VOTOR-857545 format. One record per residue (C-alpha): residue in one letter; x, y, z. Coordinates in pm, 1 decimal, always signed. Example, Ala and Ser with C-alpha at 12.3 -4.5 7.8 and 13.67 -1.06 7.14 Angstrom:
BEGIN
<zami = A, east = +1230.0, north = -450.0, up = +780.0> .
<zami = S, east = +1367.0, north = -106.0, up = +714.0> .
//
This chain:
BEGIN
<zami = M, east = -9175.6, north = -2803.1, up = +2321.2> .
<zami = L, east = -8861.1, north = -3004.9, up = +2375.5> .
<zami = D, east = -8550.6, north = -2878.1, up = +2199.7> .
<zami = K, east = -8472.0, north = -3091.2, up = +1893.2> .
<zami = E, east = -8095.0, north = -3032.4, up = +1907.0> .
<zami = R, east = -8082.4, north = -3149.2, up = +2267.7> .
<zami = L, east = -8298.7, north = -3450.8, up = +2187.1> .
<zami = L, east = -8043.5, north = -3555.4, up = +1925.6> .
<zami = K, east = -7792.7, north = -3599.6, up = +2209.0> .
<zami = V, east = -8012.1, north = -3856.4, up = +2388.8> .
<zami = A, east = -7839.0, north = -4180.3, up = +2297.5> .
<zami = E, east = -8140.3, north = -4413.3, up = +2310.0> .
<zami = L, east = -8353.7, north = -4215.2, up = +2063.7> .
<zami = D, east = -8366.8, north = -4272.0, up = +1687.2> .
<zami = R, east = -8182.4, north = -3963.9, up = +1558.6> .
<zami = T, east = -8317.8, north = -3998.7, up = +1204.7> .
<zami = K, east = -8677.4, north = -3975.1, up = +1325.6> .
<zami = I, east = -8591.6, north = -3687.6, up = +1559.0> .
<zami = R, east = -8433.1, north = -3491.3, up = +1272.4> .
<zami = Q, east = -8737.3, north = -3545.8, up = +1051.2> .
<zami = M, east = -8982.8, north = -3395.0, up = +1297.9> .
<zami = D, east = -9140.7, north = -3060.3, up = +1213.2> .
<zami = D, east = -9287.5, north = -2833.1, up = +1483.0> .
<zami = S, east = -9618.7, north = -3016.2, up = +1481.9> .
<zami = N, east = -9449.9, north = -3355.2, up = +1520.5> .
<zami = L, east = -9218.0, north = -3215.6, up = +1786.4> .
<zami = N, east = -9511.2, north = -3083.2, up = +1985.8> .
<zami = F, east = -9679.0, north = -3424.6, up = +1974.7> .
<zami = F, east = -9349.5, north = -3591.7, up = +2067.8> .
<zami = T, east = -9317.5, north = -3357.6, up = +2368.2> .
<zami = I, east = -9663.8, north = -3455.8, up = +2491.9> .
<zami = T, east = -9586.1, north = -3825.7, up = +2439.2> .
<zami = A, east = -9247.3, north = -3799.8, up = +2610.2> .
<zami = N, east = -9400.8, north = -3629.4, up = +2913.3> .
<zami = S, east = -9663.2, north = -3903.8, up = +2932.4> .
<zami = F, east = -9381.5, north = -4159.5, up = +2926.6> .
<zami = I, east = -9194.4, north = -3976.4, up = +3203.0> .
<zami = D, east = -9505.8, north = -3963.1, up = +3422.9> .
<zami = A, east = -9610.3, north = -4323.2, up = +3359.6> .
<zami = Y, east = -9274.4, north = -4500.0, up = +3370.3> .
<zami = P, east = -9223.8, north = -4517.7, up = +3750.8> .
<zami = T, east = -9551.7, north = -4711.8, up = +3783.2> .
<zami = Q, east = -9467.1, north = -4927.9, up = +3483.6> .
<zami = E, east = -9127.2, north = -5001.6, up = +3636.8> .
<zami = E, east = -9281.4, north = -5103.0, up = +3968.8> .
<zami = N, east = -9524.9, north = -5335.4, up = +3788.4> .
<zami = V, east = -9237.6, north = -5508.1, up = +3607.6> .
<zami = K, east = -9033.1, north = -5539.9, up = +3927.1> .
<zami = S, east = -9331.1, north = -5680.0, up = +4117.1> .
<zami = A, east = -9396.0, north = -5943.6, up = +3849.7> .
<zami = L, east = -9025.7, north = -6025.8, up = +3839.8> .
<zami = K, east = -9012.7, north = -6070.0, up = +4216.6> .
<zami = T, east = -9314.1, north = -6302.9, up = +4225.9> .
<zami = R, east = -9201.8, north = -6486.9, up = +3909.4> .
<zami = D, east = -9538.0, north = -6419.7, up = +3749.3> .
<zami = I, east = -9448.1, north = -6464.7, up = +3382.5> .
<zami = G, east = -9792.9, north = -6359.1, up = +3260.7> .
<zami = A, east = -9786.5, north = -6033.2, up = +3454.9> .
<zami = L, east = -9423.6, north = -5977.2, up = +3358.0> .
<zami = T, east = -9505.1, north = -6019.5, up = +2989.2> .
<zami = N, east = -9800.9, north = -5781.1, up = +3011.0> .
<zami = S, east = -9601.8, north = -5518.3, up = +3201.4> .
<zami = L, east = -9305.5, north = -5535.2, up = +2964.3> .
<zami = S, east = -9542.3, north = -5506.6, up = +2666.9> .
<zami = V, east = -9671.1, north = -5175.5, up = +2803.2> .
<zami = V, east = -9315.4, north = -5043.7, up = +2841.2> .
<zami = C, east = -9227.3, north = -5167.8, up = +2491.8> .
<zami = D, east = -9524.6, north = -4987.9, up = +2335.7> .
<zami = T, east = -9436.3, north = -4667.4, up = +2516.1> .
<zami = L, east = -9075.9, north = -4681.1, up = +2396.8> .
<zami = R, east = -9183.3, north = -4711.9, up = +2034.9> .
<zami = Q, east = -9399.0, north = -4399.8, up = +2072.0> .
<zami = I, east = -9093.2, north = -4193.7, up = +2170.1> .
<zami = Y, east = -8864.3, north = -4340.3, up = +1901.7> .
<zami = A, east = -8652.3, north = -4549.5, up = +2138.8> .
<zami = E, east = -8641.1, north = -4814.3, up = +1868.1> .
<zami = E, east = -8344.0, north = -5023.4, up = +1983.3> .
<zami = L, east = -8472.8, north = -5045.7, up = +2338.7> .
<zami = A, east = -8819.3, north = -5137.9, up = +2213.6> .
<zami = G, east = -8666.6, north = -5401.4, up = +1987.6> .
<zami = A, east = -8469.9, north = -5554.7, up = +2274.5> .
<zami = C, east = -8787.6, north = -5561.7, up = +2481.1> .
<zami = A, east = -8977.7, north = -5729.6, up = +2195.4> .
<zami = D, east = -8704.6, north = -5993.3, up = +2158.9> .
<zami = C, east = -8730.1, north = -6065.4, up = +2529.8> .
<zami = L, east = -9107.1, north = -6103.5, up = +2505.2> .
<zami = N, east = -9072.9, north = -6341.3, up = +2210.1> .
<zami = N, east = -8832.4, north = -6563.9, up = +2401.8> .
<zami = V, east = -8963.4, north = -6527.9, up = +2755.1> .
<zami = N, east = -9053.7, north = -6898.5, up = +2778.4> .
<zami = N, east = -8730.8, north = -7019.9, up = +2623.0> .
<zami = V, east = -8468.6, north = -6881.7, up = +2859.2> .
<zami = Q, east = -8356.5, north = -6959.2, up = +3212.8> .
<zami = Y, east = -8532.9, north = -6741.3, up = +3467.8> .
<zami = E, east = -8200.1, north = -6609.0, up = +3601.2> .
<zami = D, east = -8105.5, north = -6490.5, up = +3250.6> .
<zami = L, east = -8446.9, north = -6331.2, up = +3206.8> .
<zami = Q, east = -8412.5, north = -6156.5, up = +3540.3> .
<zami = A, east = -8066.5, north = -6022.7, up = +3453.1> .
<zami = F, east = -8193.2, north = -5884.9, up = +3122.6> .
<zami = V, east = -8497.1, north = -5717.3, up = +3277.4> .
<zami = V, east = -8293.8, north = -5551.2, up = +3553.7> .
<zami = D, east = -8047.6, north = -5409.7, up = +3300.9> .
<zami = F, east = -8330.8, north = -5310.5, up = +3066.9> .
<zami = L, east = -8515.5, north = -5118.5, up = +3339.3> .
<zami = K, east = -8197.4, north = -4936.5, up = +3434.0> .
<zami = T, east = -8149.6, north = -4824.1, up = +3074.2> .
<zami = V, east = -8511.5, north = -4708.1, up = +3044.2> .
<zami = S, east = -8476.3, north = -4517.7, up = +3373.1> .
<zami = A, east = -8169.1, north = -4342.5, up = +3233.8> .
<zami = L, east = -8366.7, north = -4253.3, up = +2920.2> .
<zami = S, east = -8645.4, north = -4104.2, up = +3129.8> .
<zami = I, east = -8394.2, north = -3895.4, up = +3323.1> .
<zami = D, east = -8220.6, north = -3778.7, up = +3004.0> .
<zami = L, east = -8554.3, north = -3664.1, up = +2860.1> .
<zami = Q, east = -8631.0, north = -3477.4, up = +3180.5> .
<zami = M, east = -8293.3, north = -3306.6, up = +3161.6> .
<zami = V, east = -8371.6, north = -3193.7, up = +2805.3> .
<zami = E, east = -8689.2, north = -3033.0, up = +2937.2> .
<zami = Y, east = -8586.1, north = -2899.1, up = +3275.7> .
<zami = K, east = -8209.7, north = -2844.2, up = +3274.4> .
<zami = D, east = -8087.3, north = -2497.3, up = +3184.4> .
<zami = T, east = -7871.4, north = -2495.0, up = +2872.6> .
<zami = P, east = -7582.1, north = -2266.2, up = +2978.6> .
<zami = G, east = -7260.1, north = -2465.3, up = +3010.4> .
<zami = E, east = -7357.0, north = -2736.6, up = +2764.8> .
<zami = G, east = -7097.5, north = -2821.5, up = +2505.1> .
<zami = L, east = -6802.2, north = -2693.7, up = +2709.2> .
<zami = E, east = -6481.1, north = -2892.1, up = +2696.5> .
<zami = P, east = -6408.0, north = -3095.2, up = +3012.4> .
<zami = T, east = -6150.2, north = -2941.5, up = +3244.9> .
<zami = G, east = -5813.0, north = -3103.1, up = +3296.7> .
<zami = K, east = -5867.3, north = -3146.7, up = +3668.2> .
<zami = N, east = -5945.9, north = -3480.8, up = +3830.1> .
<zami = A, east = -6034.0, north = -3462.2, up = +4202.1> .
<zami = I, east = -6367.1, north = -3631.6, up = +4282.0> .
<zami = L, east = -6563.6, north = -3636.7, up = +4607.6> .
<zami = A, east = -6806.6, north = -3930.4, up = +4632.3> .
<zami = V, east = -7068.0, north = -3921.1, up = +4911.5> .
<zami = D, east = -7290.7, north = -4218.3, up = +4994.5> .
<zami = D, east = -7399.4, north = -4367.8, up = +5327.3> .
<zami = V, east = -7339.8, north = -4723.1, up = +5198.6> .
<zami = H, east = -6975.6, north = -4825.8, up = +5240.5> .
<zami = F, east = -7006.5, north = -5107.1, up = +4987.3> .
<zami = F, east = -7118.0, north = -4865.3, up = +4718.1> .
<zami = L, east = -6833.7, north = -4624.4, up = +4794.7> .
<zami = N, east = -6588.4, north = -4912.8, up = +4771.2> .
<zami = T, east = -6739.3, north = -5006.3, up = +4435.3> .
<zami = I, east = -6702.6, north = -4649.8, up = +4304.7> .
<zami = S, east = -6343.8, north = -4630.9, up = +4430.0> .
<zami = S, east = -6258.7, north = -4963.1, up = +4268.8> .
<zami = M, east = -6409.3, north = -4863.6, up = +3933.8> .
<zami = L, east = -6207.4, north = -4541.6, up = +3927.0> .
<zami = Q, east = -5889.0, north = -4681.8, up = +4079.4> .
<zami = D, east = -5678.6, north = -4699.1, up = +3761.2> .
<zami = S, east = -5857.8, north = -4431.5, up = +3562.1> .
<zami = G, east = -5645.6, north = -4134.0, up = +3660.9> .
<zami = Y, east = -5899.3, north = -3973.1, up = +3894.6> .
<zami = Q, east = -5825.5, north = -3882.6, up = +4255.5> .
<zami = V, east = -6125.4, north = -4010.7, up = +4450.8> .
<zami = T, east = -6218.4, north = -3929.3, up = +4809.8> .
<zami = C, east = -6507.4, north = -4127.4, up = +4958.9> .
<zami = I, east = -6716.2, north = -3993.0, up = +5247.9> .
<zami = N, east = -7023.8, north = -4157.2, up = +5402.6> .
<zami = S, east = -7231.3, north = -3862.2, up = +5528.1> .
<zami = G, east = -7333.7, north = -3513.8, up = +5427.1> .
<zami = M, east = -7197.4, north = -3352.6, up = +5742.8> .
<zami = A, east = -6858.4, north = -3520.1, up = +5700.5> .
<zami = A, east = -6854.8, north = -3400.7, up = +5338.1> .
<zami = L, east = -6919.4, north = -3039.3, up = +5443.3> .
<zami = N, east = -6635.3, north = -3059.6, up = +5696.0> .
<zami = Y, east = -6406.7, north = -3192.8, up = +5422.8> .
<zami = L, east = -6503.5, north = -2904.0, up = +5194.9> .
<zami = K, east = -6377.3, north = -2649.6, up = +5448.5> .
<zami = T, east = -6024.5, north = -2731.6, up = +5332.6> .
<zami = H, east = -6074.6, north = -2897.5, up = +4993.2> .
<zami = R, east = -6218.6, north = -2799.4, up = +4655.1> .
<zami = P, east = -6306.5, north = -3105.8, up = +4442.4> .
<zami = D, east = -6343.4, north = -3083.7, up = +4065.1> .
<zami = L, east = -6658.3, north = -3299.8, up = +4063.4> .
<zami = F, east = -6909.5, north = -3440.1, up = +4313.1> .
<zami = L, east = -7082.9, north = -3778.8, up = +4308.0> .
<zami = L, east = -7376.1, north = -3759.1, up = +4551.3> .
<zami = D, east = -7624.5, north = -4026.5, up = +4649.2> .
<zami = I, east = -7972.6, north = -3880.4, up = +4682.2> .
<zami = E, east = -8115.4, north = -4100.4, up = +4958.4> .
<zami = M, east = -7903.1, north = -4060.9, up = +5270.9> .
<zami = P, east = -8007.3, north = -4030.4, up = +5638.2> .
<zami = R, east = -7998.3, north = -3700.6, up = +5827.9> .
<zami = M, east = -7883.7, north = -3500.8, up = +5523.5> .
<zami = D, east = -7997.9, north = -3620.6, up = +5181.6> .
<zami = G, east = -7826.2, north = -3544.1, up = +4852.5> .
<zami = Y, east = -8053.7, north = -3250.6, up = +4774.5> .
<zami = E, east = -7969.6, north = -3068.7, up = +5095.8> .
<zami = L, east = -7601.6, north = -3150.3, up = +5062.8> .
<zami = A, east = -7596.6, north = -3014.2, up = +4706.8> .
<zami = R, east = -7761.2, north = -2690.2, up = +4818.3> .
<zami = K, east = -7506.7, north = -2649.5, up = +5100.1> .
<zami = I, east = -7222.7, north = -2722.9, up = +4857.3> .
<zami = R, east = -7343.3, north = -2441.1, up = +4635.2> .
<zami = E, east = -7396.6, north = -2208.7, up = +4933.1> .
<zami = S, east = -7035.0, north = -2269.5, up = +5035.3> .
<zami = G, east = -6916.8, north = -2131.9, up = +4701.7> .
<zami = Q, east = -6822.4, north = -2464.3, up = +4543.2> .
<zami = T, east = -6913.6, north = -2460.6, up = +4172.4> .
<zami = A, east = -6789.3, north = -2799.3, up = +4047.9> .
<zami = P, east = -7038.6, north = -3024.4, up = +3862.9> .
<zami = I, east = -7262.5, north = -3241.6, up = +4078.5> .
<zami = I, east = -7363.3, north = -3584.1, up = +3946.6> .
<zami = F, east = -7642.4, north = -3746.2, up = +4144.0> .
<zami = L, east = -7658.4, north = -4121.3, up = +4198.9> .
<zami = T, east = -8017.1, north = -4240.0, up = +4197.1> .
<zami = G, east = -8232.5, north = -4547.2, up = +4166.6> .
<zami = H, east = -8539.3, north = -4344.8, up = +4067.3> .
<zami = A, east = -8654.5, north = -4181.7, up = +3744.5> .
<zami = K, east = -8946.7, north = -3995.3, up = +3902.0> .
<zami = K, east = -8995.4, north = -3640.1, up = +3777.7> .
<zami = D, east = -8998.9, north = -3487.7, up = +4125.3> .
<zami = F, east = -8660.7, north = -3651.4, up = +4203.7> .
<zami = V, east = -8502.3, north = -3515.3, up = +3887.0> .
<zami = V, east = -8648.4, north = -3164.7, up = +3902.9> .
<zami = K, east = -8559.2, north = -3129.8, up = +4270.9> .
<zami = A, east = -8203.3, north = -3246.0, up = +4202.1> .
<zami = L, east = -8160.8, north = -2999.1, up = +3915.6> .
<zami = H, east = -8291.5, north = -2715.5, up = +4131.0> .
<zami = A, east = -8039.9, north = -2813.1, up = +4398.2> .
<zami = G, east = -7754.5, north = -2765.2, up = +4152.1> .
<zami = G, east = -7723.6, north = -3104.8, up = +3984.6> .
<zami = A, east = -7561.3, north = -3132.4, up = +3642.4> .
<zami = D, east = -7621.2, north = -3498.4, up = +3563.2> .
<zami = F, east = -7739.9, north = -3836.2, up = +3689.6> .
<zami = I, east = -7618.5, north = -4194.5, up = +3707.6> .
<zami = V, east = -7878.8, north = -4465.0, up = +3762.7> .
<zami = K, east = -7794.3, north = -4738.2, up = +4010.7> .
<zami = P, east = -7663.5, north = -5006.1, up = +3984.7> .
<zami = V, east = -7362.0, north = -4830.8, up = +3836.4> .
<zami = T, east = -7141.7, north = -4977.6, up = +3565.0> .
<zami = K, east = -6781.3, north = -4870.7, up = +3513.9> .
<zami = A, east = -6843.2, north = -4765.7, up = +3152.9> .
<zami = E, east = -7136.0, north = -4542.9, up = +3249.3> .
<zami = L, east = -6950.2, north = -4396.1, up = +3546.4> .
<zami = L, east = -6647.4, north = -4303.8, up = +3335.7> .
<zami = G, east = -6868.8, north = -4175.5, up = +3054.3> .
<zami = R, east = -7069.0, north = -3941.0, up = +3275.4> .
<zami = I, east = -6764.7, north = -3813.4, up = +3466.0> .
<zami = G, east = -6574.6, north = -3765.6, up = +3139.5> .
<zami = K, east = -6832.3, north = -3512.6, up = +3022.6> .
<zami = Y, east = -6704.7, north = -3272.3, up = +3289.7> .
<zami = I, east = -6347.1, north = -3355.8, up = +3390.4> .
<zami = K, east = -6060.2, north = -3544.0, up = +3230.7> .
<zami = P, east = -5849.9, north = -3800.9, up = +3418.4> .
<zami = G, east = -5494.0, north = -3711.6, up = +3502.5> .
<zami = M, east = -5183.9, north = -3920.7, up = +3446.9> .
<zami = V, east = -5179.3, north = -4256.4, up = +3625.1> .
<zami = I, east = -4842.2, north = -4285.5, up = +3798.1> .
<zami = K, east = -4726.1, north = -4644.4, up = +3848.6> .
//
């Protein structure tokens, strides 16, 4: 069964309902949550497909399925937002609808990943205070994304180094020891999984946060086995980026 105390830390879940669960309810919740995790990638693709083709009927049907699933796992606020969207789908500009759905899917993906971390991530190290260090190594093969990360963290007190390949990152680590890693999963030649394993083999122990656009179970489990501590779902927002990083390291003084 999933651990109730760890479930209470998943922001999108109704904490009151989680607290009220006995072992029998928790066992049923675990089965339901795993069904959600397995089904969501297909549900997400169905929504994205309908959104791309502007098929409002298919979009409504696909979102309804997601909404029903969210209610089953006590993600009440998310389900409510989805229901509001469905009730007003014919009364809003398509661009506004599209923006909502994209943000909604990102949030549901993050929920799926958080539930997987409750089930598959080892508990040692949880609850520790963040360190006072602030050096971050960000690795992604897309320059635009690295520039975005750097810009978001520019005035936050973190020292950010951006590198666009796994091999270049390993060369950098011969003479540097970052306090946290931000690794994209999908990169050519050396993906984030392999890079994470090599980082650990080199003796580096700093937290690794993976950047991903996928909530699939095999992605998450593989990343955790490679040494990952957390995930950020793309597209990244500044608030989420700072929130996830802040769980592990604190920013230093910004000198102006």
